[in-house]
C-alpha positions as CSV (number, residue, x, y, z in Angstrom):
1,M,0.0,0.0,0.0
2,A,1.3,3.4,-1.0
3,T,2.3,5.9,1.8
4,K,0.8,9.3,1.9
5,A,4.0,10.9,0.6
6,Q,4.0,8.4,-2.4
7,E,0.4,9.2,-3.1
8,I,1.0,13.0,-3.0
9,T,4.0,12.8,-5.3
10,S,2.1,10.6,-7.8
11,N,-0.8,13.1,-7.8
12,E,1.5,16.1,-8.3
13,I,3.0,14.5,-11.4
14,G,-0.5,13.9,-12.7
15,D,-1.4,17.5,-12.0
16,R,1.7,18.7,-13.9
17,L,0.9,16.5,-16.8
18,N,-2.6,17.9,-16.9
19,K,-1.2,21.4,-17.1
20,I,1.2,20.4,-19.9
21,A,-1.7,18.9,-21.8
22,F,-3.9,22.0,-21.2
23,H,-1.4,24.5,-22.5
24,F,-0.6,22.1,-25.4
25,E,-4.3,22.2,-26.3
26,E,-4.5,26.0,-25.9
27,R,-1.5,26.5,-28.2
28,D,-3.3,24.4,-30.8
29,K,-6.5,26.4,-30.4
30,F,-4.7,29.7,-30.8
31,R,-2.8,28.3,-33.8
32,A,-6.1,27.5,-35.5
33,D,-7.2,31.1,-35.0
34,L,-4.4,32.2,-37.2
35,T,-6.3,31.3,-40.4
36,Q,-8.2,34.6,-40.1
37,F,-5.0,36.4,-41.0
38,S,-3.2,36.6,-44.3
39,G,0.2,37.7,-45.5
40,S,-1.1,41.2,-46.1
41,D,-1.7,41.5,-42.3
42,C,2.1,41.5,-41.7
43,D,2.2,45.0,-43.1
44,P,2.5,47.3,-40.0
45,T,-0.1,49.7,-41.6
46,A,-2.7,46.9,-42.1
47,S,-5.8,47.2,-39.9
48,N,-5.4,43.6,-38.6
49,H,-1.6,43.9,-37.9
50,G,-2.1,44.6,-34.2
51,E,-4.4,41.6,-33.8
52,L,-1.9,39.4,-35.7
53,E,0.9,40.4,-33.4
54,R,-1.3,39.6,-30.3
55,A,-2.2,36.3,-31.8
56,I,1.5,35.4,-32.2
57,V,2.3,36.5,-28.6
58,R,-0.6,34.3,-27.3
59,I,0.9,31.3,-29.0
60,Q,4.4,32.0,-27.8
61,S,3.1,32.5,-24.3
62,E,1.5,29.1,-24.4
63,E,4.8,27.6,-25.6
64,L,6.6,29.2,-22.7
65,N,4.0,27.8,-20.3
66,I,4.4,24.3,-21.8
67,L,8.2,24.5,-21.6
68,S,8.0,25.8,-18.0
69,E,5.8,22.9,-17.0
70,L,8.0,20.3,-18.7
71,F,11.1,21.8,-17.0
72,H,9.5,21.8,-13.5
73,L,8.1,18.3,-14.0
74,H,11.7,17.3,-13.1
75,D,11.2,18.5,-9.6
76,N,8.0,16.4,-9.2
77,V,9.7,13.3,-10.6
78,T,12.7,13.7,-8.3
79,K,10.5,13.8,-5.2
80,Y,8.6,10.8,-6.5
81,F,11.9,8.9,-6.8
82,Q,13.0,10.0,-3.3
83,V,9.8,8.9,-1.5
84,H,9.8,5.6,-3.4
85,G,13.4,4.8,-2.6
86,L,14.4,4.9,-6.3
87,K,17.8,6.1,-7.6
88,T,17.5,9.7,-8.7
89,S,20.5,9.1,-10.9
90,E,18.1,7.6,-13.4
91,L,17.0,11.1,-14.2
92,G,20.4,11.6,-15.8
93,V,18.9,10.6,-19.1
94,I,16.6,13.7,-18.8
95,D,19.3,16.0,-17.6
96,N,21.6,15.1,-20.5
97,F,18.8,15.4,-23.1
98,K,19.6,18.5,-25.2
99,P,15.9,19.6,-25.5
100,Y,15.7,19.6,-21.7
101,R,18.8,21.7,-21.4
102,V,17.4,24.1,-23.9
103,A,14.1,24.3,-22.1
104,A,15.8,24.8,-18.7
105,N,17.9,27.6,-20.0
106,Y,15.1,29.3,-21.9
107,V,12.7,29.1,-18.9
108,N,15.3,30.5,-16.5
109,T,16.3,33.2,-18.9
110,Q,12.7,34.3,-19.2
111,K,12.3,34.4,-15.4
112,H,15.6,35.9,-14.4
113,G,16.7,37.8,-17.6
114,T,20.0,37.6,-19.6
115,R,22.7,35.9,-17.6
116,G,25.9,37.3,-19.1
117,R,29.2,36.7,-17.4
118,N,30.1,33.8,-19.8
119,Q,26.8,32.0,-19.3
120,T,24.4,31.1,-22.1
121,S,21.0,32.9,-22.3
122,A,18.5,31.1,-24.5
123,K,16.2,33.7,-26.1
124,L,13.3,33.7,-28.6
125,D,15.1,35.8,-31.2
126,Y,13.1,35.0,-34.4
127,H,9.9,33.5,-35.7
128,A,8.7,32.3,-39.1
129,L,5.2,32.4,-40.4
130,V,3.8,29.5,-42.4
131,Y,1.1,30.1,-45.1
132,E,-1.2,28.0,-47.2
133,R,-0.4,28.9,-50.7
134,A,-3.5,29.3,-52.8
135,T,-1.7,29.2,-56.1
136,A,1.7,28.2,-57.5
137,V,2.9,31.8,-56.9
138,P,3.0,33.1,-53.3
139,S,0.6,36.0,-52.6
140,P,-0.1,38.4,-49.8
141,A,-3.6,37.0,-49.8
142,D,-2.3,33.5,-48.7
143,K,-3.9,32.3,-45.5
144,L,-1.7,32.1,-42.4
145,L,-1.4,28.6,-40.8
146,D,1.2,28.6,-38.1
147,V,4.0,30.5,-36.4
148,R,7.3,28.7,-35.8
149,S,9.3,30.4,-33.0
150,L,13.0,29.9,-32.9
151,I,15.0,29.7,-29.6
152,N,18.6,30.9,-29.9
153,F,20.6,28.5,-27.7
154,E,24.4,29.0,-27.9
155,G,24.0,30.6,-31.4
156,K,22.0,27.6,-32.7
157,L,18.3,28.0,-33.6
158,L,15.8,25.4,-32.5
159,E,12.0,25.5,-33.1
160,S,10.2,25.8,-29.7
161,A,7.5,23.4,-31.0
162,D,10.1,20.7,-31.8
163,V,11.7,21.1,-28.3
164,I,8.3,20.8,-26.8
165,E,7.3,17.6,-28.7
166,C,10.7,16.0,-28.0
167,L,10.4,16.6,-24.3
168,I,6.8,15.3,-24.2
169,R,7.9,12.1,-25.8
170,I,10.9,11.5,-23.5
171,W,8.9,12.3,-20.4
172,E,6.1,10.0,-21.5
173,M,8.5,7.1,-22.1
174,F,10.4,7.8,-18.9
175,L,7.3,7.9,-16.7
176,R,5.9,4.8,-18.3
177,H,9.0,2.8,-17.7
178,H,10.3,4.1,-14.4
179,T,7.1,5.0,-12.4
180,E,3.7,3.7,-11.7
181,V,2.0,7.0,-12.8
182,D,-0.8,6.5,-15.3
183,V,0.2,8.4,-18.3
184,A,-2.6,7.2,-20.6
185,P,-4.9,10.2,-20.1
186,F,-1.9,12.5,-20.9
187,V,-0.9,10.6,-24.0
188,S,-4.5,10.6,-25.2
189,R,-4.9,14.4,-24.9
190,I,-1.5,15.0,-26.6
191,G,-2.3,12.5,-29.3
192,A,-5.7,14.1,-30.0
193,V,-3.9,17.4,-30.8
194,L,-1.3,15.8,-32.9
195,A,-3.9,13.8,-34.8
196,R,-5.5,17.1,-36.0
197,R,-2.3,18.0,-37.7
198,Q,-2.0,14.8,-39.7
199,G,-2.6,14.7,-43.4
200,G,-1.1,18.1,-44.1
201,S,1.8,18.9,-46.3
202,V,5.3,19.1,-44.7
203,Y,7.8,21.7,-45.9
204,S,11.3,22.6,-44.9
205,A,13.3,25.7,-45.6
206,R,17.0,26.6,-45.1
207,L,17.6,29.5,-42.8
208,P,19.4,32.4,-44.5
209,D,23.1,32.7,-43.8
210,G,22.5,36.2,-42.5
211,V,20.0,34.9,-39.8
212,I,22.5,32.2,-38.8
213,A,25.3,34.7,-38.4
214,D,23.1,37.1,-36.6
215,A,22.0,34.4,-34.1
216,K,25.6,33.6,-33.3
217,A,26.5,37.2,-32.9
218,R,23.5,37.8,-30.5
219,A,24.4,34.7,-28.4
220,I,28.0,35.8,-28.1
221,E,27.1,39.4,-27.2
222,R,24.7,38.2,-24.4
223,K,27.2,35.7,-23.1
224,H,29.9,38.3,-22.6
225,V,27.9,41.2,-21.3
226,H,28.5,42.1,-17.6
227,I,25.2,42.2,-15.8
C-alpha cells in the first residue's frame, strides 16, 4: 500500500501532466485562430496587424507555459523517486537530453533575464510564419497557418515546437518505464492534438546565412555582457 508521501508525489506528477496537456491544447487552439489572417496583415499599416501580433504572442506565451511545466516536472519526478526509494541518478537521461537543457535555460532566462558573465542565455530571437499557398505563386492573400518560433541557444536556432514535442515524448517514455504513474490520459490528450495535424503537407526551408550569423552574434554578445 502506498504511503501518503508516495500518493501525494504521484498526484503532483499527474497535476503537472494535466497542465502540460492543457497548454498544449491551448496552443493548438490559438494556432487554429491564425487562419483569419493573411500575408497582407504582416504590413504594420494593415488594420489587422495589431491583432496578428497579439495572436503570435498568445501562441508564444503558451509555448513558454508548456516548456516551463516540462522543465519543472523534473522537480516532481525527483520527489517521487525519493519517496519511493528509487535512484534519482536515473534522471540523468533527462538531464543530458539537449531539448531539456534548452528548455531549462530558456525558462530560467525568461524568469531571471539575460545571464551574461560567460553564461548562455536562450532567447526567442526570431519566428517564421507559415502560409497555405492558394496558387503556385506566393501571394499576400495567402492564409496564415502557423508561427514557428526559434529559440537561440548558444548561437543555434531550434524551433520551440520541436523542443516541446521531443520533451513530451521522452517524459512520457520515462514515466511509463520508471514509475507507476498512469500516463494514458496525458498521452490521449496530446495524441488528439497531434492527430489534428496529420494529413497536411510538410515543408522545410533553409535558414538564410544572415540569420544564422546574426543568431551567433547575438548569443556571443549576451554571453559576454557584464550584468
